[in-house]
C-alpha positions in Angstrom: 10.5 -13.7 -25.4 9.4 -10.6 -27.1 5.8 -11.3 -26.1 6.8 -11.8 -22.5 8.7 -8.5 -22.5 5.8 -6.7 -24.2 3.5 -8.2 -21.5 5.7 -7.2 -18.7 6.1 -3.6 -19.9 2.3 -3.3 -20.4 1.7 -4.4 -16.8 4.4 -2.1 -15.4 2.9 0.9 -17.4 -0.6 0.1 -16.2 0.5 -0.3 -12.6 1.9 3.3 -13.0 -1.2 4.6 -14.6 -3.4 3.1 -11.8 -1.2 4.3 -9.0 -1.0 7.9 -10.4 -4.8 7.9 -10.7 -5.1 7.0 -7.0 -2.6 9.6 -6.1 -4.6 12.2 -8.0 -7.8 11.2 -6.2 -6.0 11.4 -2.8 -4.6 14.8 -3.6 -7.7 16.3 -4.9 -10.1 15.3 -2.2 -12.8 15.2 -4.9 -15.3 12.4 -4.6 -16.1 12.7 -8.3 -12.4 11.8 -9.3 -12.9 8.4 -10.9 -9.8 6.3 -10.6 -10.7 4.2 -13.6 -11.4 7.0 -15.8 -7.7 8.0 -15.7 -6.5 4.5 -16.9 -6.4 3.6 -20.5 -7.1 -0.1 -20.0 -10.7 -1.1 -20.1 -12.4 -2.5 -16.9 -12.3 -6.1 -18.6 -8.7 -5.9 -19.5 -6.7 -8.7 -17.7 -3.8 -6.4 -17.5 -5.7 -3.9 -15.5 -6.8 -6.8 -13.3 -3.2 -7.7 -12.7 -2.2 -4.1 -12.0 -5.0 -4.0 -9.4 -3.5 -7.1 -7.7 -0.1 -5.3 -7.6 -1.4 -2.2 -5.9 -3.8 -4.3 -3.7 -6.0 -2.4 -1.2 -4.5 0.9 -2.3 -6.8 0.9 -5.3 -9.4 1.9 -2.6 -7.2 4.3 -0.8 -9.4 7.3 -1.6 -12.2 5.5 0.3 -10.1 4.1 3.1 -8.0 7.1 3.8 -10.3 9.9 3.0 -13.7 8.3 3.5 -14.8 9.3 -0.1 -18.0 7.8 -1.6 -16.3 5.9 -4.5 -17.8 4.4 -7.6 -18.7 0.7 -7.1 -16.6 -0.2 -10.1 -13.4 0.4 -8.0 -14.3 -2.1 -5.2 -15.5 -4.5 -7.9 -12.1 -4.3 -9.7 -10.3 -5.1 -6.4 -12.6 -8.0 -5.7 -12.1 -9.4 -9.1 -8.4 -9.2 -8.8 -8.5 -11.0 -5.5 -10.5 -13.8 -7.0 -8.3 -14.0 -10.1 -4.9 -14.0 -8.3 -5.0 -16.2 -5.2 -2.2 -15.5 -2.7 1.1 -17.2 -2.8 2.6 -18.7 0.3 4.9 -15.5 1.0 4.2 -13.1 3.8 3.5 -10.1 1.7 1.3 -12.0 -0.7 -0.9 -13.4 2.0 -1.2 -10.1 3.8 -1.7 -8.1 0.6 -4.5 -10.4 -0.5 -6.2 -10.2 2.9 -5.9 -6.4 2.7 -7.7 -6.3 -0.6 -10.6 -8.5 0.7 -10.8 -6.4 3.9 -10.9 -3.2 1.9 -13.6 -4.5 -0.3 -15.6 -5.6 2.7 -15.3 -2.2 4.2 -16.4 -0.6 0.9 -19.5 -2.9 0.8 -20.2 -2.6 4.5 -19.8 -6.3 5.0 -17.8 -8.4 7.7 -14.1 -8.3 7.2 -12.4 -11.6 6.4 -10.3 -13.3 9.1 -6.5 -12.4 8.9 -4.3 -14.9 7.2 -2.5 -15.9 10.5 -3.8 -17.7 13.5 -2.8 -16.1 16.7 0.1 -14.0 17.8 2.6 -16.7 17.6 2.4 -16.7 13.8 3.7 -13.1 13.9 6.4 -13.6 16.5 9.0 -13.0 14.0 8.0 -9.3 13.8 9.4 -8.8 17.3 12.6 -10.7 16.6 13.8 -10.0 13.0 16.8 -7.8 12.6 15.8 -4.3 11.6 17.2 -4.6 8.1 15.1 -7.7 7.4 12.1 -6.4 9.1 12.1 -3.3 6.8 12.7 -5.5 3.7 9.7 -7.7 4.6 7.3 -5.0 5.7 7.9 -2.5 2.8 6.1 -4.6 0.2 3.2 -4.9 2.5 2.8 -1.2 3.0 -0.8 -1.1 1.7 -1.6 -2.7 5.0 -0.4 0.5 6.8 -3.8 2.2 7.0 -6.9 2.5 9.0 -7.9 -1.2 8.7 -6.9 -2.8 12.1 -4.9 -6.0 11.8 -2.7 -8.2 14.0 0.2 -7.3 11.7 -0.2 -3.5 12.3 -0.4 -4.3 16.1 2.8 -6.3 16.0 4.6 -3.7 13.9 3.8 -0.9 16.5 6.5 -2.3 18.8 9.3 -1.8 16.3 9.3 2.0 15.8 13.0 2.5 16.3 14.0 -0.3 14.0 11.6 0.8 11.3 13.2 4.4 11.6 16.6 2.8 11.0 15.3 0.9 8.1 13.8 4.1 6.6 17.0 6.0 7.0 19.0 3.2 5.4 16.6 2.9 2.5 16.9 6.6 1.8 20.7 6.6 1.9 20.6 3.6 -0.5 18.2 5.5 -2.8 15.8 2.6 -2.5 12.8 4.9 -2.8 10.1 2.3 -2.9 11.4 0.7 0.3 11.8 4.0 2.0 8.2 5.0 1.0 6.9 1.8 2.3 8.8 2.0 5.6 7.8 5.6 6.0 4.2 4.7 5.6 4.4 2.1 8.4 6.1 4.7 10.5 3.2 7.0 10.0 1.1 4.6 12.0 3.8 4.0 14.6 3.7 5.4 18.1 6.4 7.7 19.4 8.3 8.4 16.2 11.4 10.3 17.3 11.3 13.9 16.1 15.0 13.6 15.3 14.1 11.2 12.4 12.5 14.1 10.5 9.9 11.7 9.0 7.8 14.4 7.4 10.7 16.1 5.4 12.0 12.6 4.8 8.8 11.6 3.1 8.8 14.8 1.0 12.4 14.1 0.0 11.5 10.5 -1.0 8.6 11.6 -3.0 10.6 14.2 -4.8 13.5 11.9 -5.7 11.5 8.7 -6.2 8.5 10.2 -7.8 9.1 8.8 -11.1 7.6 5.6 -9.6 4.0 6.4 -8.8 3.9 3.8 -6.1 6.4 5.9 -4.2 4.1 8.9 -4.4 1.2 6.9 -3.4 2.9 5.6 -0.2 4.2 9.0 0.6 0.8 10.7 0.1 -0.8 8.0 2.2 1.7 8.5 5.0 1.2 12.2 4.9 -2.6 11.7 5.3 -2.0 9.3 8.3 0.4 11.7 9.9 -2.0 14.5 9.5 -4.8 12.5 11.1 -6.9 12.9 7.9 -8.0 9.3 7.9 -11.8 8.9 8.5 
């Protein structure tokens, strides 16, 4: 039991280290900022590999969101994590795994893999789920809310109002990670109502939820998307 707790704590700590390194690279806009230099685990550490699987495509966010010329070791880490941890059958696992492979393909200039669903019918639930469940399911897949086109992002574009309700609910419940994930999807959404106050809402979420670096990462990514900084 102690070994399991130690392993869990080690993974959680490495996820935070890796997320903070990505946030730093996003904030600095410096192509020379090497994400892996800020992580204490070595490149062959299985814990770092597992942490990369947790963050998914967001390990490559500086390349995806800012167009930075990144060290190849970063895309190699994501590719290795995708190989080491095949997706489970759940929605978020399947899409996050696809997002990792699509991000690696973009980094390497190769053809993107096919999405993990076949046709619009497989995503019909996006249009019909109650807003609370929609937000709950989409927030863990927020790494997909980025410049990489996908049937998922296209389907989500029709639920702006419901995602806005989910974002407000998550903030009120102080569920900062869900709020940050929902806010990131909203950053891609068309016709976000000004009355929502998304930009100050994201700043508020980052301020109060910033102890979790994943919250900061989603909020920073959302701000870049909102500012049109993605290249």
